[in-house]
N, C-alpha and C positions, 0 to 999 in steps of 0.2 A: 735431807733427812726428815723423816716424819715420825713423831712419837704420839702415843695416845694413852690416856688413862680412861678405862672404860668401867662404868658402874652399872650393875644390873640387879634388879630386885626380883628374884625368882627362887623357887625350890626345885632343884634338879640333881638327883643323885646319880643318874645314869648318863645324862647328856644325850646328845643327838647322834644318830648313826652316820657312818661315812663309808668309803669305797676303794677300787683298783682298775688299770687298763693301759692300752698302748697309744702311742702318738703317731697319727697318720703321716705319711711321707709328704714333704713339702711339694715335690713335683706334681703330685695329684692335684693339689689346690691350684697351682699355677696353670696346669693344663685346663682345668675347669674354667679358670678365669678367662683364659684366651678364648675358649669355646663360647663363653657367655657374652663376650664383649659385643658381638654383633647381633645378639638375639634378644637379650633379656630385659628385664624384670622389675617390680616393687609395690608395695603398700604396707605401711606401718602406722603406728599411732603418731603420725606426724603433726607438727604444729602449724598454726596459721597466724600471720600478722596482718591486720587490716587497719584501715584508718582513712582520714580525710586530710588533704593538703589545702590549706587556706593561705591567703596573704594577710597582711596586718590589718586590713579593713574588714576581714571576715569573709571576703569573696573567695569562691573556690578557684583553685588553679587546675584547669582542665588538662593541660598538656605537660604536667610535671612528670619527672622520672624519679624512680627510687632504686637504689642499688643496695642489696643486702649481702653481707659477707661475714665470714668468721675470721678473727685475727690470725688463727694458725694456718689459714689457707689463703692462697693468692686468688684473685678474681672474685666472682660472685654472680648473682642473678640481678637482672634489671627488669623492672616492670613499670608500667605507666598508669596515670590516673585516667578515669573516664570523664565523661562530660560533667558529672556531679562532683568531681574532685576526689572520688573514692579510689582506693587501690586495695589489692589483695596479693599477699605473698603466701603461697600454700606449699605443703609438702616439705616442711622444714624439720630437720632433726633437732633434738634437744642440744642446747649449747648457748654460748655467748655470741651475740651478733652485733654488728655495726650497720645501721641503716642510714643512708644518705638520701636526702630529698633535694632535688635541684631542678631548676627551670630557667630559661633565658630571662635575664633581667633581675634575678634574685640571687642572694647569697645561698650557698649550699649549707643546709642544716643537717647536723649529724646527731643521732641518738644511739645510745648503747642499750641493748635489750638482752635479758637472760630468759631463755625460752626453756620451759620444762616440757616433758613428754606430754603430748595431747593439748598443750596450751593453745588457746585462741585469744590473742591479745589485741587490744586496740591501741595504736600508736598514731597520734595526730601530729601534724606539722603546721607551723605558722612561719612562712617564708618572708624575709625582709628584702626590700629592694637592695640590689647590689650586683656583685659579679659572681659568676659561677666559680671563679677561682678562690673566692673567700669562703673558708669552711668555718662554720659556727658550731661548736660542740655544746649541745644543750645538756647541762648537768642535771642530776636527779634521777631517781629510779623510776622505771616504768611500772605502772600498777600491775600486780599479778592477777587482777580480777578478770575472769572470763566474761566479756561483755556481750557475746552473741550466742552463747550455748546454753540450752535449758537443762542439759544432762547434769547429773550429780556424780562427779568423778573426783579423784584425788591423785596426786603425783607424789612419788618418792624420789628425791633428788640424789645426785652423786655424793653430796656432802653427807646426807643421812646414811646412805649405803656404806660409805667408807668409814664413818666415825661412830655410828651408834653401835652399842654392844649387842651382838647377836649370838644366841645359843647355837653353837656349832657352826657359826659363820654362815647361816642360811638366810640369804637376803629376803626370801619370801616371808620371813617373820615380820618384816617391816610393813607388810600389807595391813597388819593390825593397826597401823597408825590412822587408818581411815575409820570414821565412826561406824559401828555395827559390824566390823570385820573381825573374825576370829581365825587363828592359825593354830593347828595342832601338828606336832611332829611325832612320828611313830618310829619305833625301833625296827619294825619289820612290817612292810605293807602286806605280807601274806599273799592272798589271792589277788590283791590289787597291784600287782606287778611292781613298778618302780615309784609308787606314789608315797614318798616319805613325808612330803609337805602338803598339808591338807588345809586349804583356804576356803572358809565358809563366809559368804557375803550375805549379811542381813538374815542369818538363820537358815539359809538354804543348804541343801546337801553339798558337801565339798566336791562330790563327783561331778556336779553340774557347773562348776566354775571353769570357764574357758581360759586357758593360758596360751598366749601367743608370744613368739620371739621374732623380732624383726618382721612382723606382719604375717607370719605363718604359725600354724597351730602346733603345739607340743603336747596335746592331750592324748591320753590312752584311749584309742577308739573302741577298745573292747569294754572297758569298765567305766571310763570317765576319769577325771583327775589328771595329774601330770604324768607324762611318760618319760621325762628326762629331767635330770637335775643339772644345775649350772653353778659354777663357782661364783662367789661374790665378786671376784676380780673380772669376770666376763661382763658384768652388767653396768651399763652407763646410768640408766634411770628406768623406772617403770611406773605405769599408771594403773590404778584400780578403778574400774568402771562399776558403779553401784546401781544406778537407776537411770532409766530413759536414755540409754546410750545410743551412739551412732550404729545403725544396723550394718555398716560397712566393717566395723571393727570386731564385733563379737556376735556369734550365733549362740545365744544363751539367754535363758530367762532369769538366771541367778546373778550373773555378772561376769566380768572378765578381768584378766590381768594382761597388760600389754608391756612387754619388755623390749628395751632397746639395748643392743650390745655395744661395747666399746669398739672404736676403730682408731687407726693410727693417724698421725698428723705429720707436719713437716719437721717436728722436733722429735729426736730420739729420746724416749723416756722409758723408765722401767722401775721395778721394785721387786724385792724378794722378802719373804716373810716366814716366820716360824712361830706357832702358838702352842703352848703346852698348858694342860690342866690335869690335875689328878684328885684323888680322894681327900687330900689335905685342903683342897679349895672347892669342895662340893658338899652339898647337904646330904644327909643320910637318905638312901633311896626309899625307905619304907616309912609308913606312918608311925610305927613304933620301933624302937631299937631292939633288935634281936640279940640276946645275951650271947648267942653262939656266933654271931657275926657282927661284932661291935664296930669294926672299921673295915668294911669290904673294899677290896682294891678296885680303883677306877682310874683310867688314864685316857687322855685324848691328845694326840699330836697332829698338828696340821701344818703343812709346809707347802711352798710353791713360789711362783714368780709370775710377773706380767712384764711384757716388753713390747714396744711398738715404735714405729718411725716411718720414714719415707723409703720406698724402693727407688722412686724417681721423684725428685722434688716437684711439688705442685701437681703431680700426675697420678702416682701410684703409692699407696700407703698400706702398711701391714700392722697387725696387732695379734699377739698370741699370749696365752696364759695357760698355766698348768697348776693343778692343786692335788696333793696327795693327803688323804686323811686316814689316820689309824686310830682305832678306839677299842678299848675294852670297857664296856659298861658294867655296872653292878645293878642287877634287877632283883627286886624283892618279891618273892612268892609268898603271899599271905592267904592261907586257905580259910581263915575265919570259921573254924569248926573245932569242937572240943577234941576230936580224935585226929582229924587230918592235919590240924595245925602242928602236930608233932613232926610233920615233914616240911614245915616252913623252912625256906632257905633264901639266902642272897647268892645268886649265881652269876658267873661272868657271861657277858654277851659280846663276842668279838665282831668287829665290823671294819671294813676297809673301803675307801672311795678313791677313785682317780677320775679327775675331770680335766678335759683338754678342750681348748678352743683356739681356732685360727681364723682370722678375718683379713681379707685383702680387698681394699677399695681402690677404684680407679676413676679418674676423670677422662672419659673418652674424648670429649670435646666440650665446647662451652655450653652445649645443651644436653649432654648425656653423661650420666655417671652410673657406675655399676659396682657391684661387690659380690664376693663369694665368701661364704662362711662354712666352716666345718666344725662341729661340736660333738664331743663324745663323753659318755658317762658310763663307767663300769663300777660295780660295787658287789660286795659279798658280805653276808652276815649270817649269824646264827642267833635267833631271837624268837620270842613268842610272837604269834600272829597278832594282828592289831585288835582282835576282839577281847583280849585280856592277857594278864600275866599268869599263866598256869605253870604246872610243874615242868621242869626242863625236858622231860621225855616227850612233852607235847609241843615243844618248840619246832621251828622250821628253819631249814638251811636254804637261803635264797642266793641266787646268782643272777644279776641283771646287767644287760649291756644295751645301751641306747646310742644311736648315731643319727645325726641330722646334717645333711648337706643342703645348703640354700644358696641361691643366686638371685640377684635383683638388679633392676635398672630403673632409674628415674630419668624420664625424657621431658625436657621443657620444649614443647612443640612450638609455642610462641609465648608472649608475655602473659597470656590469659588461659592457656591450656597446658596442663601437666599430666603426664601419664606415669603410673607406677605399676610395675609388674614384678611378681615374685614366683619362683618355683622352688619347691623343697621336696627332698626325698628323705623320709624318716624310717628308722628301723628300730624295733624293740624286741629283744630276746630275753625272756624272763623264765627262770626255773625256780620252783619251790618244792623242796623235798622234805620228807620227815627226817628228823635227826636220827642218827644211828649210834651204835656203841662207840664209834670212832670219834664223834664230836660231843658225846654226852657220856662222860667217863665215870662219874661217881655212882657206885652201885646202889646207894641208898636213895639219893634224890633223883636219880635217873630211873626210878622204878617204872616198869612197864615199857621201857624203850623198845621200839621196833614191833610192838604188838598192837592190838586193836585199841582204839580210844575207849577208856573206861571212866565213867563219872557216876558218883553216887547222887541219888535224887535229892538228898537233903543238904548238899553242898555244891552250889553252882560254880564255886571258885576252884574246885578240885578236879583237874583233868589230867590223866596220864595216858601215854601211848600216842599213836600216830594221829595227827590232826586229820579230820575227815575231808578237808579241802585239798589235801596233798596226797600224792605227787601231782603237780600241775606245771605245764610248760606252755608258754605263749610265744609264737613267732608272728610278729605283726609288722607289716610294711605299708607305708602310706606315701602316696604321691599327691602333691597339692599344687595347684596353679591358681594364683590370685592376680587380678588386674583391676585397677581403679583409675578412672579418668576424672580429673578435676577441671572444671571450667568456670570462668568468672565473666559475667556480662551484665551490665546495667543493674548493679546491686544484687545480683543473684550469684551465689556460690554453689555450684551444682557438682555433686559427686555421684558417679554411676560406675558400676563395675560388676564383676562376677567372681565366683569362687568354685573350683572343682576339686573334689577330693576322691581319690580311689584308694580303698583300704582292702588289703588282703590279710587274711587271718587263718592260721592253723596251729595245731598243737596237740597236746594230750591232757586228759583230765581223769586221773585215777581216784575219784572220790570214794570215801568209805572203804578204804583198803586196809585190812580186810573187813572191818566193821566198827561201828560206834555202839558201845554197850552201856546201857543205863541200868544201874543196880539200885535196889532199895537201900537207903542209907541206914546207919545204925540207929539214929533217932526215929526213923520211920517205923522201926520194929518194936518200939517200946509197948505198943498196944498188942503185940503178938509175942507173949513171953516165951513160948517154946522156940520160936525162931531166934529171938534175941539171946536167950541163954545158950543157944548152940554156937554163938559166935566166939571166936578166939578172944582172949583177954585184951589184946591190942586194939580191938574194935569196941570194947566196952569200958575200959578203964583209961581215963586221960593221963594217968601217971605211968601206965605201962609203956614198954618200948614202942617205937613207931610200927605201924602195920607193914607187913611185907605184901608183895603182889599175891602170894598164895592166901594170905589172910583176907585181903580185899575181895578175892574171888569167892569167899565163903558167903558173901552177901547175896540175897535172893535177886534173881533177874526181874527187872521191870519191863524192859523192851530192848530191842536192838535194830539197827539199820545196817545193811550191807550193800556194797556197790557191785552191780552186775552189768555186763555188756562191754562193747568195744570202747577202749579208752581214747580213741582218736577223736579230736574235736576240731571242727564238726565231724560227725560220723561219715562213713564212706558214701552213704546214699545222697546223690546230688551234691556232693561236696564241691565240685567245680564251680557251681553257681552260688551255693550258700556261703562259701568262704570269702566272698567278695561283696563289697558295697560301694555304691557311688553316691556322692552328694553333689547336686548342682544348686547354685544359689546366685540370684541376681538381685541387685539392690540399687536404689536411686534415692538421693536426698538433696533437697534444695534449701539453702539458708538465704533468705530474702531480706535484705535491709529495706523494709517497707518505708519507714520514715527515719529521720535522724535519731539514732538511739534505740529504735525498735526493730527487732529481728524476728521474723517468723520462719520457723524451720519445720519442714514436713517431709516425710519419706515413706518408703515401703520396701520390703524385701520379700522375694519369692524363693521358696526352698522346695526341693524334691529329693527324696532319698530312697534308694532301692534296698530291697531285702531286709526291711525292718520287721516283716511278718513272714511266716512260713506258709506262703500261699500254695506251695507245691504239695503240701501234706493234706490228705483227706482225713477228716475226723470221722471215726467209725460210729456206726449206729449205737454201739455200746455206750457212748457218752451222751446220747440224746437226753436221758433224764437229768444229766448235770447241766446241760445248756438249754433246757427248756425246748428241746427239739430243733434248735438252731445250730446246725453243724457247719456253718460257713466259717472260714478263718477270718480273723479281723482284717480290716482293709483300710480303715480311716486314718487320716493324719499324715500320710506319706508326702502329701503335697499341701503346702500352707502358704498364706500371705500374711505378713506382719506389718501393720501400719504404725506410724508414730508421728507425733506433732507436738510443737511447743513454742513458747514465746520467751524472749529475753528483752528486758527494757533497761537500757543504760540511761538512768535518770539524769536528765539535763545534759546528756551526752558528754559527761565529764569523767567517765570511768572511775567514779568514786562509789556509786551505789548501783547495783543491778538487781532487779526483781525478775525472777524466772519461774517458769512452771510448764508442765507438759506431761506427756505420758505416751504409752504405746503398748503394743502386744508383741511379746518376744517368745520365740520358739526355742526349745532346747535342741542341741545337736544330739541325735539318737546314738547311744552305744548299743550295738546289736548283739552283745553277749547274752543278755537275759532272754531275748526271744529264741536264741539258738538252743537254750536249755530244754525247751519243750520238744525239741526234735528227738530227744531220747524217748519220751513217752509216746509221741505221735508218729514217729518214724517206724520203718520196718523193725520187727522184733529183734533186738540184739544189736541194732545199728550203732547205738551210743550208750555210754555208761549212764545208768539210772540208779537212784537209791531205792532199795526194796525194804519195806518194813517187815520185821519178824512176825507180824500177825499173819503173813502169808503161809507160814508153817505152824501157826497156832501158838507161837511163843511170844505172847504179849500179855502182860499181867499189870495193866494200868490201874486197876481199882484196888486190888488186895495182894499183899505179898504171899508167895507160895514157897514150897520147899525146893523149887527148882532154882539152883544157884548159878552164879557166873561160871564156876568151875565145871558145871554140867554142860554149859553151852560150848565152851572152847573146843572140846574134843570133836563135837559133831558139826562145828561151824564149817570146816572144809567140805564136808559132804553136803551140807545145806547149800553152799555156794555152787558146788559142782552140779547139783541137781537143778537148781534154778537156772544156771547158765545153759544147761542142755535143753531145758524147756523153752528158754527165751530164744535160742537160735543164734544165727550169726549175721542177721540183718540183710539177708539176700532175698527174702520173700516180701515184696511190698504189699501183699494182700493180707498179711498178718501183722497187726500193730502191737507194739509193746504193751500198751495199756490194756489191750484185750487179753493178754497172756497173764500178766502179773496182777491184774484186777485192781490196780492203784496207779496214781500218777501225781506228778509234782510240777509246779510252776507253769501251768498252762495259761494261755491268754484267752480271755473271754471273747466271744464273737463281736461284742459291741465295744471292745477296747479301742482307744484312740491315743494319740500323742498328747502330752501335757503342754500347756503354754502358760505364760505369766503375763498378767496385766500390771503395768507400772503406772504410777501417778506420783507427781511431786510438785511442790510449790515452796519457794523460799526466797531468801535475800542474801546477797553478798555485799559487804561493806568494807571499803578501804579505811582503816584506822590511821595508818601511815603508809608511805609508798611501799614499804616492805612488809607491812602487817595487815592481814585481812581476816575478817570474821564472816563466816557463813552459817546460816541456820535454815534447815529445810525440813518440811513435813514430807515423808516418803511413805509410799504404800506399794506393796507387791502382793497380788493375789494369784496363787497357783491353782489351776483347775485341771481336772482330768489326770491327776497323778495316779500311777498304778505300777504295772509291771516294769516299765522302763526306768522307774526309780526304785524298784524292789520293794514296794509297799502295797498294802491293800490285798494281801493274799488270804484266801479263805477256803477252808475245806467244804466245798459245795456238796460233797457226799455225806457230810455230817457223820463220819464213820464212828465216832465215839459218842454219838447221841444215845442215851440209855432208854430202854423200854422196860418199865417196872413190871416184873412178873409176880411179885408177892412181897409181903412184909411179915417177918417172924413176930407173932403176937407177944412172945415172951421177951425177946431181946430188942425188938424194934429194928433189927437189921433188914435192910432192903435188898431184895434179890432183883437183878435186872440182866438183860441181854442187850447187845448192840442192836441199834435200829437205823442203819444207814439208808440213804436215798436209794442206792442200788443194793438190793438185798444181800445180806451177809452170806458168804460162801459156806456151804456145808463142809465138814472135814473131807469128804470124798472129792468135792469140787476143788477145794484148796490143794489137795494132793495132785489132782489131775491137771489143773491150770489149762483147761480146754478153752481156746479162744472163743468158742461158740457159747459158753456158759455166761448168762447174764447175772453175775454176782460180783461182789467186791471183797477184797482182802485188806483194804487200807484206805487211807485218805486220798482224795482227789482234789488237790489244791489248785485254785484258779485265781489269777490276777484280775481284779476289777480295775476299772479306769475312772472311778468317781471320787477319789480322795481329793481334798483341797486344803489349802492353807492360806492364811492372811498375815502378812507382816506389816505393822505400822510403827512409825518411830518419828521422834524429833531428833534430828542429827545436827550437831553443832561442831564446828571446827574453827579453831584459832590457829593461824599459820603465819609464822614469820619466816620469810625467805632469808637465806644467808646474806648478811651484811653486817658491817661493823663487828666482825668476828663472832657473831651470834646467830644461831638458828634454833627455833623451837616450834613445836606443834602440840596442841592440845585438842583432843577429840572426845566428845561425849555423845552417848546415845541413850535416849529414854524410849524403850522398845516394848512392844507387845506382839507376840508371835503365837498365833493359835492355828490349830489345824489337826489333821489326822495324826494319831499316835500309834494305836494298835487296835486290832479287832478284839473286842471283849464280850460282845453279845451278838448272836446271829441275827436277830430280828430287830435290833435297836441300834442302828449305826450312829445315833447321836452320842452314845457312850464311847465311841471310838475316838472322840476328839478331845482337845484340851490344850494346855500350854505346851508348845513344842519343846521348850527347854532353853530358849534364848534368855540370857540374863535381863532383868528389868532395867538395870542401870549398868553402863559400862563407861569407864573413864580411863583414858590413856594419855600420858604426858611424856614428851621426849624433848631432848635438847642437846646441842653441841656448842661448845665455846672454845675458841682458839685463845690460849693464854698469850698475852703480849710478849714480844721478844725482850730478852734481857741483854743490855749492852755488855759486851765482853771483848777484850782484845784477843784472847786466845781463840783460835778456830775450834779447838777441841771443846772448850767451855761453851762456845756458841752452839756447837752441835748438841751438847748435853742439855743445855738450859733452854733452848729455843725450840719452836715448832711443836709444842705440846698442845694436846686437845683434851678437854674433859667432856664426856658424853654420858647420858643416862636415858633409861626407859623405865617408866613405872606404870603398871596397869592395875586397876581396881574394878572388880565385878561384884554385883550384888549376889547374895546367896540364892540358889535356885529353890523353887518350891519342891515339895516331896510328892512323888507318885507312889502310892501304896496299893499293891494288888495282891490277891491271894492266888498262889500258884498251886496247881494240882487239884483244884476244887471246881466242880461244875455245879454251881448252886441253882441254875435255872434249867438244867437238863438239855442244853442245846449242843453239847459235844465240845464246847470250848472250855478248857480247864484253867483259864486265867480270868479272874473276876475282880472287878473293882470292889473296894470296901463298901459294905452296905451303907447307903446314905450319900455316897460320893457319886456325882453324875458326870464325871469327866476325869481326864488324866492331868497330873501335875497341878492339882488345884488345892492340895492340902497344905495350909500354912504359907508363910512367906519366907521361910528359911528352915534350917535343920536344927537349930537350937530348940530347947524345950519350950521356951516362951514364944518363939516365932512359929513353931508348929501349931500352937493353939490360936494363932492370930487369925 
């Protein structure tokens, strides 16, 4: 029996989302296991134990043998020492091990070691003269210091996963235990498929964090981030790789998470659980209490089981678990506006999760072991998209199903060579649809449901109607093969291997269906009395009843965007080739024990990825003024080499103090979703859905409100869309390009675009304070260069469509008259009506991704870690960080103003711990069950307040066409003050 008291310091009124699904049939798994027995597979974040065997005089024992085994399994692996007395035991899973060192003429010495995921520990032996049959157990804990690795990593143990309080039982929350790591949980990933848990390492984009399970990737190859969620019961341990990591384990410049799943043993073991939480045990979901919703309903129920044991003792083992989560969250919609706040509401957000996992492990013979794992995640929810909590009619209904089948084999070819092979088949199906009147029932708060998205210009928090990113469906299939060979010879630990991924993607993308409409807000009209006075009272008087949809449509139109073209994604043109991508990767790494206590590690990885650019699309001469005459598609960065090197010095070779340092270049794995988006503008006209700005039909009033209202647009919108669709065509004529027809384009890649990479550097020290308590302090630096379209940043309207050309100034009023002055001349009304592909004119922006953005993260990262012993485990992590880089384009000809603080907190401190309360003697079995096996656990996180980034929206002070401007006198982003209080703002 196991009980726990869990304490957590957080404010969460809605909780974390959860899911539903089916359990695959057991015969499928056993069939796969039999098929894999003679063929397969492995590579995971395995551990290494190394050391030296000496006799009592200090001389090396050159022909000693070492046997490593786990108590719950029979047998083990045997390795020998080399001529220098050194030994290496590689490819070890996390767990408790017994290591025996023996040689003729000596007693057998035994040590107990606890190995966490990714550990590389040094365990030395000193043999005494005697008999092999005499076993000497050496008491005391082995140091947890990594004596040979220069990388900055961290592990999360099974004790922490099982005992620390987690919001929604999401184990990825524990990644924040590492210095500089932040975790955000969202109620609805929206366009980002199944990515509920967003882990950002050292201020990098969460989409760039690579997540691996048992050595294979579970990232969304379309967007980045995670594609599958796993129950807490599935996870044995996981490792967070932060800086200068092994190129074999992660293809990422940001960092990675390596997860090891549970497996069965010779002992039959299991547990069942049920967790419940409701609004009586949750904070209020909003920043202020709404008198209309004083105690909104919230409930979360989580239930499940885990069970494992032997199928055949010492040979075949199984483990399975299932979890069902049901939740109704309470989400506060706060519009922060004198008029639209009358529609504020706390609205229910339902969510269900089902997560299943089954793993079968087998020992084929003394040198080969294999496993098969099948994991499934299905979830459904109705919630706002991750960009913000808007009105319920703007929410999204999502349905996600993810499946991964993996097999692996570890082969000990001899005492010095081990091979790991993995194969995985992964599938993700994600649907995201606008809410309808069936799941948004309240006629007042569901205002605008099923219609176009409507937002007033003076309130960015108020959105009603269909999200412009939905409907969206993704069908993604990935096959991955990974192989790593580990060799040990004369002080060298060599790892070399390869990785192949084949990704297939298709779906549909009905963006801006039917339109996104921006209206001038009530406060924008105060300078236009005639327009303001014509508004209904509900839009002028904060005390009047809430406005209806008909009232809101009385506001003047500012702009609109509608979606036109084929919704298939990718579009039909060349879809057989563009819907697939292959990644090949080769890597080699040598860890060389040069001198006793000094380890030099160096390596390199070569990567090549197909279809990251649209080389099959010819860029029309129409775009020559935009690209300076260079109409070549981008081509750089598909093939790259990433080197890395570093040193670790085990001072005095006592495993008490280690000084480490190193660095490398790390390439991100490319998610080819964003390059596919430009196929809409650059492909045959009508081949793919594209956003079309209302300026194409002359309905764009960005500078001054007019008498043309939202209600005037709605009746003619179907005709506008039908006319545009007929002119755009059906995508069958490759000689006519979409951009030539609609005279605008979005999300193009510049001809000089390349792939981003990160430069890592670190230097630090690890110190053992006690055998179970270690302290580490590291200076870390990561510089990202060439960020752009693949990260969704550095997008600029190179047409400068909104650049004004002053035509006159009224001498009496001072009012300035101007016309648009884009790079490609503005279309005349006749040209805009005709949309002739041969006309060299423009109707809207032509946004292009550059590839020159960069960022730099620097920090002092400190970690105090006590491994579990004497009933106690605790961790303290602190980061003093500075993260500067590209934030947003604010001035066309002064890119220096685009940079500033990226938003990472200056100070971050997180402390966690678990304590097993000592057992209380009692004669009654019932009393012993109630009083004993209790655990107390807590997590506490403190971050410093962020600086303030103040910009002026809707104002183009320098006349370059960009309507977002920094405050005068401010020369960068996020530089104002040291916090949000009045005194700190002035600091």
